[in-house]
C-alpha positions in Angstrom: -1.1 -5.3 -20.8 -4.2 -7.1 -19.5 -7.4 -5.7 -18.1 -10.5 -6.7 -16.3 -13.4 -5.3 -15.2 -14.9 -4.1 -11.6 -18.3 -4.9 -10.7 -19.3 -1.2 -11.3 -18.0 -1.5 -14.9 -14.7 -0.1 -14.6 -12.1 -1.5 -16.3 -8.6 -2.1 -14.6 -5.2 -2.7 -15.5 -3.0 -5.5 -13.9 0.5 -7.4 -14.7 1.1 -11.0 -14.5 4.6 -12.5 -14.7 5.8 -15.5 -13.6 5.1 -18.8 -12.5 4.2 -20.9 -9.1 3.1 -19.1 -6.0 0.9 -16.3 -6.7 1.7 -13.0 -5.0 -0.4 -9.9 -5.6 0.9 -6.3 -5.3 -1.0 -3.5 -4.0 0.5 -0.4 -4.4 0.9 2.6 -2.3 -1.5 5.9 -2.5 -1.2 8.2 -6.0 1.6 4.8 -7.0 0.9 2.2 -9.6 2.2 -1.2 -10.5 5.9 0.1 -11.5 6.6 1.0 -8.1 7.3 -2.7 -7.6 10.1 -3.3 -10.3 12.8 -4.0 -7.0 10.6 -6.7 -5.5 8.6 -7.9 -9.5 12.6 -9.0 -10.3 13.5 -10.3 -6.8 9.9 -12.9 -6.7 10.1 -14.1 -10.2 13.7 -15.1 -10.5 12.9 -17.1 -6.7 9.6 -19.2 -8.7 7.0 -16.9 -7.8 3.7 -15.6 -10.0 3.6 -11.8 -9.0 0.5 -10.1 -9.8 0.7 -6.2 -10.0 -3.1 -4.0 -9.7 -3.1 -0.5 -11.0 -6.1 0.6 -8.8 -8.5 2.4 -10.4 -7.6 6.5 -11.3 -4.1 5.3 -11.3 -1.9 3.8 -13.6 -3.0 2.3 -17.2 -6.3 1.9 -14.9 -9.8 3.4 -16.0 -10.3 7.1 -14.0 -14.0 6.8 -12.8 -15.5 9.9 -11.2 -16.5 7.3 -8.5 -15.5 4.0 -6.7 -12.3 5.8 -4.4 -13.7 4.7 -1.0 -12.4 1.8 0.5 -15.1 -0.6 0.2 -15.0 -0.4 -3.7 -11.3 -0.4 -3.6 -11.4 -3.9 -1.9 -14.0 -5.0 -4.4 -12.0 -3.8 -6.9 -9.0 -6.0 -5.7 -11.7 -9.1 -5.1 -12.6 -8.9 -9.1 -9.0 -8.9 -9.9 -9.0 -12.5 -7.8 -12.0 -13.7 -9.0 -11.1 -12.6 -12.9 -7.8 -14.9 -12.2 -9.6 -17.6 -10.1 -6.3 -17.4 -7.3 -6.3 -19.2 -4.6 -4.0 -20.2 -2.1 -2.0 -16.7 -2.6 -0.2 -14.1 -0.6 -0.7 -10.5 -0.9 1.8 -7.5 -0.4 0.8 -4.0 -0.1 1.9 -0.7 0.8 0.9 2.5 2.4 -3.3 3.0 1.6 -3.1 -0.8 0.0 -2.7 -2.0 3.4 -6.3 -0.5 4.0 -7.4 -1.8 1.5 -5.9 -5.1 2.0 -7.3 -5.7 5.4 -10.9 -4.6 4.2 -10.8 -6.7 1.2 -10.5 -10.0 3.8 -13.0 -8.3 5.7 -15.7 -8.2 3.0 -14.5 -11.1 0.8 -12.9 -13.7 3.1 -9.8 -14.6 3.8 -10.0 -18.9 2.9 -8.2 -17.9 -0.4 -5.2 -16.1 1.2 -2.3 -17.6 2.7 -0.5 -14.9 4.2 0.0 -10.4 3.8 3.1 -8.9 4.1 2.3 -4.9 4.3 4.8 -2.1 4.0 4.2 1.1 5.9 0.3 -0.1 6.2 -2.1 2.8 7.0 -3.6 0.7 9.3 -5.3 0.5 11.8 -6.7 4.0 12.2 -4.9 7.6 11.2 -7.4 9.9 12.3 -7.1 11.4 15.8 -10.6 10.8 17.6 -11.4 10.6 21.9 -11.1 6.2 21.3 -7.7 6.8 19.3 -5.7 9.3 20.8 -2.9 7.7 18.4 -3.7 8.9 15.4 -2.9 12.5 13.7 -5.2 15.5 14.4 -7.8 16.3 11.7 -6.6 19.9 11.4 -3.2 18.8 10.4 -4.8 16.4 7.7 -7.0 19.4 6.8 -4.0 21.6 6.1 -2.1 19.1 4.3 -5.0 18.1 1.9 -5.1 22.0 1.4 -1.9 22.1 0.3 -2.6 19.1 -2.5 -5.3 20.4 -3.7 -4.2 24.0 -4.5 -0.6 22.6 -5.7 0.1 19.4 -5.6 3.9 18.8 -7.5 5.2 21.2 -4.7 2.9 19.3 -1.9 5.0 15.8 -3.7 8.0 18.4 -4.2 8.2 19.7 -0.7 8.1 15.4 0.7 10.1 13.9 -1.8 14.0 14.0 0.4 11.7 12.5 3.7 10.0 10.0 1.6 13.2 8.4 1.4 14.6 9.4 4.5 17.9 10.6 2.9 18.9 12.6 6.0 19.7 9.3 7.5 20.5 6.8 4.3 22.8 7.9 1.8 22.7 6.4 -1.6 19.2 7.1 -2.5 20.1 8.8 -6.7 18.1 12.2 -7.3 16.9 10.1 -10.2 15.4 7.1 -8.7 13.4 10.4 -6.2 12.3 11.9 -9.5 11.3 8.8 -11.1 9.4 8.4 -8.1 7.8 11.5 -7.6 6.6 11.2 -11.4 4.9 7.7 -10.6 3.1 9.6 -8.0 2.0 12.4 -9.8 0.8 10.6 -12.8 -2.3 9.5 -11.1 -5.7 11.4 -11.4 -5.9 14.2 -9.5 -9.2 13.7 -8.1 -8.1 10.3 -7.0 -5.6 11.1 -5.4 -7.0 13.4 -3.4 -10.2 11.4 -2.8 -7.9 8.6 -1.7 -5.7 10.3 0.5 -9.3 11.6 2.6 -9.9 7.7 2.4 -7.0 6.8 4.6 -7.3 9.2 6.9 -11.0 8.7 7.5 -11.1 5.0 7.6 -11.0 3.2 10.6 -9.6 0.0 10.2 -9.1 -1.3 13.1 -11.9 -4.7 13.2 -10.6 -5.0 10.2 -6.9 -5.8 12.1 -8.5 -7.5 14.6 -10.1 -9.9 12.7 -7.2 -11.0 10.4 -6.6 -14.7 11.4 -3.6 -15.5 8.5 -0.1 -14.6 9.7 0.6 -10.9 8.9 4.3 -9.4 8.4 4.8 -5.2 9.4 7.6 -4.1 8.0 7.6 0.2 8.9 10.6 2.4 8.9 11.1 4.4 12.2 11.7 7.7 10.2 8.5 7.4 8.4 6.9 10.9 7.7 4.0 9.9 5.5 3.0 7.2 8.0 4.2 7.5 10.9 4.8 4.0 12.7 3.6 4.8 16.1 0.0 5.8 14.6 0.4 2.9 12.4 2.3 -0.1 12.8 2.8 -0.1 16.2 -0.7 -0.1 17.0 -1.9 -2.5 14.4 0.6 -5.3 15.8 -1.1 -5.0 19.2 -4.3 -6.0 17.3 -3.6 -8.5 14.5 -3.5 -11.7 17.0 -1.1 -13.3 14.3 1.4 -10.0 13.2 4.7 -9.7 13.4 6.5 -6.2 13.3 10.0 -5.7 12.0 11.2 -1.9 12.4 13.9 -0.5 9.8 15.6 2.4 11.8 16.9 4.6 8.8 13.5 4.1 6.6 11.3 6.5 5.2 8.1 5.6 4.2 10.0 4.6 0.3 11.4 1.6 2.2 10.3 -0.4 -1.0 13.0 1.1 -2.9 15.9 2.0 0.0 15.3 -1.3 2.1 14.6 -3.3 -1.3 17.2 -6.2 -0.3 16.1 -6.1 3.2 12.5 -5.8 2.4 12.6 -8.7 0.0 14.4 -10.9 2.1 12.3 -10.4 5.3 9.0 -11.2 2.8 10.8 -13.8 1.2 11.5 -15.4 4.8 7.8 -14.9 5.6 6.2 -16.8 2.6 8.4 -19.8 3.4 7.7 -19.7 7.0 
């Protein structure tokens, strides 16, 4: 597995498959590169080069005590792109990865990127404030964060069925659900909690409004982790070149439950 070093000396892991037009995949909160297995085969077989990053504290990357703020995580993406000298590439991200991508664009420019596809992204701003009435109340987040700190495995177990919206869509096996929960629990506990707090508190409204490349938003109406009304339905109003596609029976794990539809929609977007 290849590695590279970030500006603060942290060693991060990534995977690189295929040839052709590059696609950079950024995983969701508490997940790592393996979450993209149903996208990886699909796009490699269609002639794309797929590059998948393990963020710091996740997967096979280092577990430092610092650097979990969204600016540093965006800089980590920039370090990967510089390491591989990528140009004219597209980005695909999920959940917290969506915030990292738009922050990367605002901090490092958009000249190299040709388009971005964000799945259930945690943008533009998750926290409810006077000027952001659509966000979630801070008390709700604090209660959830307290449970995550005190009993992390149970926190994930209680949300596993909702993550895949199994009450609406049959066919997600218990084996798949268990696999994804193991991936979530494999991340550093410290990183998991730190990134969750950043996800909630990071205001990405300026980042989203500044996106000039084509932007595809894919979001499930049954997403309990990042509700569509807080996130993509607000983001599409801010981004000048954004298109939102909604999946009526999808939860947060749409990259698995709706892999065929998601992959086809991303491919059509890349070819448009």
